[in-house]
C-alpha positions, -999 to +999 in steps of 0.1 A: +083+623-332+104+612-302+104+641-278+110+639-241+090+671-235+075+672-200+061+707-200+025+696-204+015+671-179-020+659-177-036+648-144-058+620-135-087+641-124-118+633-144-151+651-144-172+639-115-209+634-116-228+637-083-248+607-072-284+613-062-289+600-027-324+592-015-323+594+023-348+600+051-377+581+036-394+565+066-427+548+070-447+567+096-474+549+114-499+565+136-498+550+170-529+553+193-517+545+227-544+534+251-541+540+288-533+509+308-555+496+335-544+509+369-540+474+381-523+461+349-485+461+349-481+453+312-467+481+289-490+500+266-492+486+230-496+507+198-529+506+181-531+490+147-493+482+146-496+458+116-480+476+085-501+482+054-482+458+030-497+473-001-485+508+008-450+495+015-448+477-019-461+509-037-434+530-019-406+506-028-418+505-064-418+543-066-382+544-053-370+518-078-386+537-107-370+569-095-336+553-094-340+539-129-350+573-142-320+590-126-296+563-139-310+565-174-307+603-174-271+603-162-260+576-187-277+596-215-258+628-205-225+610-204-229+594-238-247+621-257-229+637-286-196+618-283-187+609-319-154+595-307-166+569-283-155+533-287-191+523-296-195+547-325-161+546-342-141+521-360-103+522-355-085+534-386-050+522-377-057+487-364-023+472-369-006+461-336+030+458-348+041+433-322+010+417-308+004+381-316-019+375-345-032+345-365-011+338-396-043+339-417-052+374-405-052+403-429-048+436-411-054+469-429-035+502-424-051+532-441-029+542-469-002+517-465+007+483-480+034+458-477+045+432-451+047+441-414+062+419-387+037+411-360+057+388-338+091+370-340+077+341-359+046+355-377+043+378-407+010+394-418+005+409-452-014+442-450-035+459-477-046+494-484-079+505-469-101+533-481-117+558-457-154+564-464-162+600-457-195+616-449-210+645-468-205+668-438-178+673-412-178+685-377-152+712-386-164+722-421-190+714-447-180+692-476-151+711-493-160+733-523-137+732-553-121+766-559-103+771-593-084+800-577-063+774-558-051+757-590-016+771-589-013+768-551+012+740-541+010+726-506+037+702-494+025+676-468+052+657-450+042+625-432+069+621-405+091+590-403+086+558-424+098+523-431+125+513-406+122+547-389+089+539-370+090+570-349+075+569-314+056+538-303+023+537-284+009+508-265-028+500-260-043+467-247-012+448-253-007+460-289+019+485-302+012+513-327+038+530-348+039+568-353+049+564-389+015+547-397-006+573-380+013+602-396+008+587-431-028+579-425-037+615-415-014+630-442-032+611-470-065+624-457-052+659-457-041+655-493-076+642-502-093+672-484-070+698-501-074+683-536-112+685-532-108+722-527-086+726-558-050+727-542-021+710-558-006+687-532+030+672-531+039+647-504+072+636-490+059+601-490+026+584-497+037+549-489+056+533-460+091+544-471+120+562-454+129+597-466+159+616-452+151+649-436+173+668-461+156+651-490+122+662-477+133+698-476+148+695-511+116+681-524+095+709-509+119+736-522+121+720-557+083+719-559+082+757-550+056+749-525+035+777-510+034+760-476+050+731-458+031+711-432+048+682-414+026+658-393+039+639-363+029+622-330+047+633-298+060+611-271+070+616-234+058+603-201+022+588-201+008+619-184+018+643-212-009+651-236-021+677-261-014+691-296+017+713-303+023+734-333+059+744-340+073+771-362+109+779-369+129+803-346+150+815-375+144+848-393+120+844-421+102+868-445+066+856-437+047+861-405+055+827-389+036+831-356+005+843-375+009+814-399+010+789-370-019+806-354-042+795-382-035+758-373-040+766-336-074+781-342-086+753-365-075+725-343-089+742-312-122+745-330-121+708-338-112+699-301-142+718-289-164+694-309-147+663-297-153+655-260-124+632-255-098+655-271-078+678-248-084+714-255-048+724-250-031+735-282+003+751-278+022+772-304+059+773-299+091+778-318+112+747-326+140+760-304+117+767-275+103+732-278+134+711-283+164+734-278+175+734-314+162+741-349+142+714-366+157+707-401+124+706-420+115+740-405+149+755-406+158+748-443+124+751-461+119+783-481+082+786-475+058+791-446+063+760-425+048+743-394+053+710-377+022+696-360+026+672-331-010+660-332-008+646-296+011+621-275+012+586-287+024+576-252-008+590-237-036+564-237-063+589-244-044+605-273-036+571-288-073+561-287-080+592-308-051+585-332-066+551-341-101+565-345-111+568-382-135+596-373-108+615-354-083+611-383-108+624-409-117+655-388-082+663-378-073+662-415-101+686-423-090+709-395-055+710-410-069+716-445-091+744-431-060+761-416-041+758-449-070+773-469-075+802-444-038+810-443-035+809-481-065+832-485-049+856-460-019+858-483+007+840-461+029+827-490+064+836-501+057+838-539 
């Protein structure tokens, strides 16, 4: 979602790790000064002034070993338990929409298919890609099917689509479209919810454009119990973090409590992902943008719009294109939906 919101600026301060300095190691040699002859004008000389080479080498070797141990420990601490690092994840959304590519390349976007322009003179055909999930998640165990959810209808709205690319992020000379990230995560949310027994209706499950009013009509016609719209935010490069928006209009359900389930689930996920900012804000649409958002204003069921992060922030964008991050963000959203439904936050 294009949103010039500047309320949440990051800073360039990063965690600092102290450097271990080894000072004050001096080789001390005992010096036995002999008294000079009364008639000798030469200065006194130290006794046995030749250094013990073996001891010096041993001391230097000890220092080198110590430095290696300290370095290894620091590197281990920095890299331990970071499932989202570049070395341990494979980008899920790997399609640079304008970066130059070879005409023989095939680039996959999770959940999308079709032809995407890569440069003015080159067209690359893309194909659907399947995400392979593990048996366990950082946010929840493998979902358990619950027959009680059979009649629960959840509407998932993947923001933007087709010619409406949404916000654009840039990383290493490539551009990434919001529409692709929204769709990729939305499809994973559907997969997670269906495993639990929910019925899921989507505004789109391919790269197509759907009018806002049509998305609302689809959700109302489906008599959905909940409406969740997924987006990526955009602003200045320093802006970061997740935002959960609810409508400012008068509704029959507890809208702030409903949004709070998503806040809690996503914060829990962020605490397990070192590179994800822990800031999750809950605000009304009017407070955030100054006006009502159509998909929240006109839907007849509990509704939220989730700005998963800022596509214009390099750190957030790296998360967006991480397959691991997408899967676990989807599970966090599914957790929130399940918890809210079990709490009875529905309009039926």
